[in-house]
DSSP file (Angstrom, degrees, kcal/mol; ACC not computed):
  #  RESIDUE AA STRUCTURE BP1 BP2  ACC     N-H-->O    O-->H-N    N-H-->O    O-->H-N    TCO  KAPPA ALPHA  PHI   PSI    X-CA   Y-CA   Z-CA
    1    1 A X              0   0    0      0, 0.0     3,-0.1     0, 0.0     0, 0.0   0.000 360.0 360.0 360.0 126.5   71.3   -5.0  -14.3
    2    2 A X        +     0   0    0      1,-0.2     2,-0.4     0, 0.0     0, 0.0   0.740 360.0  31.4 -96.5 -27.7   73.8   -4.5  -11.5
    3    3 A X        -     0   0    0      2,-0.0     2,-0.4     0, 0.0    -1,-0.2  -0.965  61.6-156.9-133.6 148.1   71.7   -5.4   -8.5
    4    4 A X        -     0   0    0     -2,-0.4     2,-0.4    -3,-0.1     0, 0.0  -0.973   8.5-162.6-122.8 141.4   68.8   -7.8   -7.9
    5    5 A X        -     0   0    0     -2,-0.4     2,-0.6     0, 0.0    -2,-0.0  -0.987   7.7-160.4-125.4 129.6   66.3   -7.4   -5.1
    6    6 A X        +     0   0    0     -2,-0.4     3,-0.1     1,-0.1    -2,-0.0  -0.946  15.4 171.8-106.4 114.6   64.0  -10.1   -3.8
    7    7 A X        -     0   0    0     -2,-0.6     2,-0.3     1,-0.3    -1,-0.1   0.699  64.2 -20.5 -96.5 -21.4   61.2   -8.4   -1.9
    8    8 A X        -     0   0    0      2,-0.0    -1,-0.3    33,-0.0     2,-0.3  -0.962  57.8-142.3-174.2 165.9   58.9  -11.4   -1.3
    9    9 A X        +     0   0    0     -2,-0.3     2,-0.3    -3,-0.1    -3,-0.0  -0.996  20.2 161.5-147.2 149.4   58.3  -14.9   -2.6
   10   10 A X        -     0   0    0     -2,-0.3     2,-0.3     2,-0.0    23,-0.1  -0.972  16.5-153.0-159.1 157.2   55.3  -17.0   -3.2
   11   11 A X        -     0   0    0     -2,-0.3     2,-0.1    22,-0.0     3,-0.1  -0.929  20.4-108.8-137.0 164.3   54.4  -20.1   -5.2
   12   12 A X        -     0   0    0     -2,-0.3    18,-0.1     1,-0.2    17,-0.0  -0.396  49.1 -84.8 -81.6 163.9   51.4  -21.7   -6.8
   13   13 A X        -     0   0    0     -2,-0.1     2,-0.6    16,-0.1    -1,-0.2  -0.343  42.5-124.3 -62.3 153.7   49.8  -24.8   -5.5
   14   14 A X        -     0   0    0     -3,-0.1     2,-0.1    -2,-0.0    -1,-0.1  -0.916  35.1-179.1-105.2 119.9   51.4  -28.1   -6.7
   15   15 A X        -     0   0    0     -2,-0.6     2,-0.3     4,-0.1     3,-0.0  -0.406  21.6-117.4-106.2-175.8   48.9  -30.4   -8.4
   16   16 A X    >   -     0   0    0     -2,-0.1     3,-2.7     1,-0.0     5,-0.2  -0.867  46.1 -74.4-122.2 161.0   49.2  -33.8  -10.0
   17   17 A X  T 3  S+     0   0    0     -2,-0.3     3,-0.1     1,-0.3    -1,-0.0  -0.294 120.3   3.4 -56.9 125.0   48.6  -34.9  -13.6
   18   18 A X  T 3  S+     0   0    0      1,-0.1    -1,-0.3    -2,-0.0     5,-0.0   0.569 106.9 129.7  76.1   9.3   44.9  -34.9  -14.3
   19   19 A X  S X  S-     0   0    0     -3,-2.7     3,-1.9     1,-0.0     4,-0.2   0.127  78.9 -63.5 -84.0-161.1   44.1  -33.5  -10.8
   20   20 A X  T 3  S+     0   0    0      1,-0.3     3,-0.4     2,-0.1    -3,-0.1   0.728 133.1  48.3 -61.1 -25.9   42.0  -30.7   -9.5
   21   21 A X  T >  S+     0   0    0     -5,-0.2     3,-1.9     1,-0.2    -1,-0.3   0.405  79.7 102.0 -95.0   2.6   44.1  -28.0  -11.3
   22   22 A X  T <  S+     0   0    0     -3,-1.9    -1,-0.2     1,-0.3    -2,-0.1   0.733  80.0  51.7 -63.0 -22.9   44.2  -29.8  -14.7
   23   23 A X  T 3  S+     0   0    0     -3,-0.4     2,-0.5    -4,-0.2    -1,-0.3   0.478  90.6  93.8 -91.8  -1.6   41.6  -27.5  -16.2
   24   24 A X  S <  S-     0   0    0     -3,-1.9     2,-0.0     2,-0.0    -3,-0.0  -0.800  80.3-122.1 -94.4 126.3   43.4  -24.3  -15.1
   25   25 A X     >  -     0   0    0     -2,-0.5     4,-2.4     1,-0.1     5,-0.2  -0.372  19.5-123.6 -63.8 144.4   45.8  -22.8  -17.8
   26   26 A X  H  > S+     0   0    0      1,-0.2     4,-2.4     2,-0.2     5,-0.1   0.872 110.4  49.6 -59.3 -40.2   49.3  -22.5  -16.6
   27   27 A X  H  > S+     0   0    0      2,-0.2     4,-1.4     1,-0.2    -1,-0.2   0.861 109.8  50.9 -71.7 -33.5   49.5  -18.7  -17.3
   28   28 A X  H  > S+     0   0    0      2,-0.2     4,-0.8     1,-0.2    -2,-0.2   0.917 112.8  46.7 -65.2 -42.1   46.2  -18.1  -15.4
   29   29 A X  H >X S+     0   0    0     -4,-2.4     3,-0.7     1,-0.2     4,-0.7   0.894 110.4  53.4 -65.4 -39.9   47.6  -20.1  -12.4
   30   30 A X  H 3X S+     0   0    0     -4,-2.4     4,-1.0     1,-0.2    -1,-0.2   0.785 101.6  59.6 -66.3 -27.7   50.9  -18.2  -12.6
   31   31 A X  H 3X S+     0   0    0     -4,-1.4     4,-2.6     1,-0.2    -1,-0.2   0.762  91.4  71.9 -71.8 -24.5   49.1  -14.8  -12.5
   32   32 A X  H <X S+     0   0    0     -4,-0.8     4,-2.0    -3,-0.7    -1,-0.2   0.949 100.9  39.5 -60.5 -54.1   47.6  -15.7   -9.1
   33   33 A X  H  X S+     0   0    0     -4,-0.7     4,-2.5     1,-0.2    -1,-0.2   0.855 113.7  56.2 -67.2 -30.9   50.8  -15.4   -7.0
   34   34 A X  H  X S+     0   0    0     -4,-1.0     4,-2.3     2,-0.2    -1,-0.2   0.933 108.2  47.2 -64.0 -43.7   51.9  -12.3   -9.0
   35   35 A X  H  X S+     0   0    0     -4,-2.6     4,-2.4     1,-0.2    -1,-0.2   0.901 111.5  52.1 -61.2 -39.5   48.7  -10.5   -8.2
   36   36 A X  H  X S+     0   0    0     -4,-2.0     4,-2.6    -5,-0.2    -2,-0.2   0.897 109.0  49.7 -64.3 -40.1   49.1  -11.6   -4.5
   37   37 A X  H  X S+     0   0    0     -4,-2.5     4,-1.6     2,-0.2    -2,-0.2   0.909 110.8  49.6 -64.3 -41.8   52.7  -10.1   -4.5
   38   38 A X  H  < S+     0   0    0     -4,-2.3    -2,-0.2     1,-0.2    -1,-0.2   0.919 113.8  46.1 -61.9 -43.7   51.4   -6.9   -6.0
   39   39 A X  H  < S+     0   0    0     -4,-2.4     3,-0.5     1,-0.2    -2,-0.2   0.889 114.6  46.6 -66.9 -40.4   48.7   -6.7   -3.4
   40   40 A X  H  < S+     0   0    0     -4,-2.6     2,-0.3     1,-0.2    -1,-0.2   0.717 115.4  46.5 -75.1 -21.2   51.0   -7.6   -0.5
   41   41 A X    ><  +     0   0    0     -4,-1.6     3,-1.7    -5,-0.2    -1,-0.2  -0.519  59.5 154.7-124.6  63.7   53.8   -5.1   -1.5
   42   42 A X  T 3  S+     0   0    0     -3,-0.5    -1,-0.1    -2,-0.3     4,-0.1   0.723  70.7  64.6 -64.3 -22.1   52.0   -1.9   -2.3
   43   43 A X  T 3  S+     0   0    0     -3,-0.2    -1,-0.3     2,-0.1     2,-0.3   0.612  81.0 100.7 -78.6 -10.9   55.2    0.1   -1.6
   44   44 A X  S <  S-     0   0    0     -3,-1.7     2,-1.3    -6,-0.2     3,-0.1  -0.549  77.1-129.6 -76.5 136.4   57.0   -1.5   -4.5
   45   45 A X    >   -     0   0    0     -2,-0.3     3,-1.9     1,-0.2     4,-0.3  -0.724  25.4-173.1 -82.4  92.8   57.3    0.5   -7.7
   46   46 A X  G >  S+     0   0    0     -2,-1.3     3,-0.7     1,-0.3    32,-0.3   0.688  79.3  66.5 -67.6 -18.2   56.1   -2.2  -10.0
   47   47 A X  G 3  S+     0   0    0      1,-0.2    -1,-0.3    -3,-0.1    -2,-0.1   0.736  96.9  57.1 -70.2 -21.7   56.9    0.0  -13.1
   48   48 A X  G <  S+     0   0    0     -3,-1.9    -1,-0.2    33,-0.0     2,-0.2   0.534  77.7 114.3 -87.3  -7.3   60.6   -0.4  -12.1
   49   49 A X    <   -     0   0    0     -3,-0.7     3,-0.1    -4,-0.3    29,-0.1  -0.467  41.3-177.9 -66.4 131.0   60.5   -4.3  -12.2
   50   50 A X        +     0   0    0      1,-0.3    32,-2.0    -2,-0.2     2,-0.3   0.733  59.3  16.4-101.7 -28.4   62.7   -5.4  -15.1
   51   51 A X  E     -a   82   0A   0     30,-0.2     2,-0.5     2,-0.0    -1,-0.3  -0.996  49.0-159.6-153.4 140.3   62.3   -9.2  -15.0
   52   52 A X  E     -a   83   0A   0     30,-2.7    32,-2.9    -2,-0.3     2,-0.5  -0.992  19.2-164.4-118.2 126.4   60.0  -11.9  -13.7
   53   53 A X  E     -a   84   0A   0     -2,-0.5     2,-0.5    30,-0.2    32,-0.2  -0.953   6.4-165.0-118.3 124.8   61.5  -15.4  -13.5
   54   54 A X  E     -a   85   0A   0     30,-3.0    32,-3.2    -2,-0.5     3,-0.3  -0.927  14.2-166.2-104.3 128.4   59.5  -18.6  -13.1
   55   55 A X  E     +a   86   0A   0     -2,-0.5    32,-0.2     1,-0.2     3,-0.1  -0.776  63.4  22.8-114.7 161.2   61.5  -21.7  -12.1
   56   56 A X  S    S+     0   0    0     30,-0.6     2,-0.4    -2,-0.3    31,-0.2   0.880  86.4 148.4  52.6  41.7   60.6  -25.3  -12.1
   57   57 A X        -     0   0    0     29,-1.8     2,-0.5    -3,-0.3    -1,-0.2  -0.887  39.7-145.7-108.8 136.5   58.0  -24.6  -14.7
   58   58 A X        -     0   0    0     -2,-0.4     2,-0.6    -3,-0.1    28,-0.0  -0.883   8.5-165.7-105.2 127.8   57.0  -27.2  -17.4
   59   59 A X        +     0   0    0     -2,-0.5     2,-0.3     5,-0.1     5,-0.2  -0.926  31.1 137.6-114.3 107.4   56.0  -25.9  -20.8
   60   60 A X    >   -     0   0    0     -2,-0.6     3,-1.9     5,-0.0     5,-0.1  -0.979  53.3 -11.2-147.4 157.2   54.3  -28.7  -22.8
   61   61 A X  G >  S-     0   0    0     -2,-0.3     3,-1.7     1,-0.3    -2,-0.0  -0.243 131.1  -3.2  56.7-133.3   51.4  -29.1  -25.2
   62   62 A X  G 3  S+     0   0    0      1,-0.3    -1,-0.3     2,-0.0   -37,-0.0   0.770 134.8  60.5 -61.2 -26.4   49.0  -26.2  -25.3
   63   63 A X  G <   +     0   0    0     -3,-1.9     2,-2.5     1,-0.1    -1,-0.3   0.205  67.4 125.4 -87.4  16.3   51.1  -24.5  -22.6
   64   64 A X    <   +     0   0    0     -3,-1.7     2,-0.3    -5,-0.2    -1,-0.1  -0.431  51.7  87.0 -79.2  70.6   54.2  -24.5  -24.8
   65   65 A X  S    S-     0   0    0     -2,-2.5     2,-1.5    -5,-0.1     3,-0.1  -0.868  99.3 -66.9-149.9 179.1   54.8  -20.7  -24.5
   66   66 A X     >  -     0   0    0     -2,-0.3     4,-2.3     1,-0.2     5,-0.2  -0.625  48.9-174.4 -78.7  93.3   56.6  -18.4  -22.1
   67   67 A X  H  > S+     0   0    0     -2,-1.5     4,-2.7     1,-0.2     5,-0.2   0.860  79.6  55.2 -60.5 -39.0   54.4  -18.9  -19.1
   68   68 A X  H  > S+     0   0    0      2,-0.2     4,-2.4     1,-0.2    -1,-0.2   0.927 109.6  46.5 -61.4 -45.3   56.2  -16.2  -17.1
   69   69 A X  H  > S+     0   0    0     14,-0.2     4,-1.8     2,-0.2    -2,-0.2   0.941 115.2  44.9 -63.6 -48.4   55.6  -13.6  -19.7
   70   70 A X  H  X S+     0   0    0     -4,-2.3     4,-2.2     1,-0.2    -1,-0.2   0.899 113.8  51.0 -63.2 -40.3   51.9  -14.5  -20.2
   71   71 A X  H  X S+     0   0    0     -4,-2.7     4,-1.9    -5,-0.2    -2,-0.2   0.907 108.0  50.7 -65.0 -43.2   51.4  -14.7  -16.4
   72   72 A X  H  X>S+     0   0    0     -4,-2.4     5,-2.4     1,-0.2     4,-0.5   0.874 111.3  48.7 -66.4 -34.8   52.9  -11.3  -15.7
   73   73 A X  H ><5S+     0   0    0     -4,-1.8     3,-1.0    -5,-0.2    -1,-0.2   0.915 111.0  49.8 -68.1 -42.0   50.7   -9.7  -18.3
   74   74 A X  H 3<5S+     0   0    0     -4,-2.2    -2,-0.2     1,-0.2    -1,-0.2   0.807 107.2  56.3 -65.0 -28.6   47.6  -11.3  -16.9
   75   75 A X  H 3<5S-     0   0    0     -4,-1.9    -1,-0.2    -5,-0.2    -2,-0.2   0.612 121.9-107.3 -78.7 -12.1   48.6  -10.1  -13.5
   76   76 A X  T <<5 +     0   0    0     -3,-1.0    -3,-0.2    -4,-0.5    -2,-0.1   0.567  66.8 148.1  98.7   9.3   48.7   -6.5  -14.7
   77   77 A X      < -     0   0    0     -5,-2.4    -1,-0.3     1,-0.1   -30,-0.1  -0.428  59.9 -82.7 -72.1 155.7   52.4   -5.9  -14.8
   78   78 A X    >   -     0   0    0    -32,-0.3     3,-1.8     1,-0.1    -1,-0.1  -0.193  32.8-120.0 -60.7 149.9   53.6   -3.5  -17.5
   79   79 A X  T 3  S+     0   0    0      1,-0.3    -1,-0.1    -3,-0.1    -6,-0.1   0.714 109.6  66.4 -63.5 -21.6   54.2   -4.9  -21.0
   80   80 A X  T 3  S+     0   0    0      2,-0.1     2,-0.3   -33,-0.0    -1,-0.3   0.541  76.1 104.8 -79.0  -6.7   57.8   -3.8  -20.8
   81   81 A X  S <  S-     0   0    0     -3,-1.8     2,-0.2   -12,-0.1   -30,-0.2  -0.606  71.1-130.9 -77.2 131.2   58.6   -6.3  -18.0
   82   82 A X  E     -a   51   0A   0    -32,-2.0   -30,-2.7    -2,-0.3     2,-0.4  -0.580  17.3-156.0 -81.7 143.2   60.6   -9.3  -19.3
   83   83 A X  E     -a   52   0A   0     -2,-0.2     2,-0.4   -32,-0.2   -14,-0.2  -0.981   8.5-172.6-121.8 132.8   59.4  -12.8  -18.4
   84   84 A X  E     -a   53   0A   0    -32,-2.9   -30,-3.0    -2,-0.4     2,-0.5  -0.988   7.5-160.1-126.8 129.6   61.6  -15.8  -18.3
   85   85 A X  E     -a   54   0A   0     -2,-0.4     2,-0.5   -32,-0.2   -30,-0.2  -0.944   8.5-167.2-111.1 123.9   60.5  -19.4  -17.8
   86   86 A X  E     -a   55   0A   0    -32,-3.2   -29,-1.8    -2,-0.5     2,-1.1  -0.944  13.3-148.1-115.0 122.4   63.1  -21.9  -16.6
   87   87 A X        +     0   0    0     -2,-0.5     3,-0.1   -31,-0.2   -29,-0.1  -0.772  38.1 148.0 -90.0 100.7   62.4  -25.6  -16.7
   88   88 A X    >>  +     0   0    0     -2,-1.1     3,-0.9     1,-0.1     4,-0.5  -0.189  17.1 134.8-122.3  38.5   64.4  -27.0  -13.8
   89   89 A X  T 34 S+     0   0    0      1,-0.3     3,-0.5   -32,-0.2    -1,-0.1   0.842  76.2  43.9 -59.8 -35.2   62.0  -29.9  -12.9
   90   90 A X  T >4 S+     0   0    0      1,-0.2     3,-1.6    -3,-0.1     4,-0.3   0.628  91.8  85.1 -86.2 -12.9   64.8  -32.3  -12.5
   91   91 A X  G X4 S+     0   0    0     -3,-0.9     3,-1.1     1,-0.3    -1,-0.2   0.783  80.3  62.3 -61.1 -29.5   67.1  -30.0  -10.6
   92   92 A X  G 3< S+     0   0    0     -4,-0.5    -1,-0.3    -3,-0.5    -2,-0.1   0.673 103.4  50.5 -72.3 -15.1   65.5  -30.9   -7.2
   93   93 A X  G X  S+     0   0    0     -3,-1.6     3,-2.1    -4,-0.1    -1,-0.2   0.446  78.9 127.4 -99.3  -2.2   66.6  -34.5   -7.6
   94   94 A X  T <  S+     0   0    0     -3,-1.1     3,-0.1    -4,-0.3    -3,-0.0  -0.314  79.0  11.3 -60.5 132.5   70.2  -33.7   -8.4
   95   95 A X  T 3  S+     0   0    0      1,-0.3     2,-0.3     2,-0.0    -1,-0.3   0.339  99.4 119.0  85.3  -7.7   72.6  -35.6   -6.1
   96   96 A X    <         0   0    0     -3,-2.1    -1,-0.3     1,-0.1    -3,-0.0  -0.687 360.0 360.0 -91.9 145.3   69.9  -37.9   -4.7
   97   97 A X              0   0    0     -2,-0.3    -1,-0.1    -3,-0.1    -3,-0.0   0.317 360.0 360.0-131.3 360.0   70.0  -41.7   -5.1
């Protein structure tokens, strides 16, 4: 890939451990903003999307799978789209004391 284009951005709600979102599977939750992006950006050729990247995502326990890949499939993106999940949970605290 020589060029990357960011057409829009959105994120899921942030919950707390055992909170209101605890019964929602991570991939089901991840599909929600992807569907919203598809709906908001009808002019985008979604067949041309090569990669979906989820950042600051935690994969643990039952959710120990590629959440980005499962979410993009649940959102209806083509099976040929690659999904990458990056666990950068600690990155937001770097440099803070």
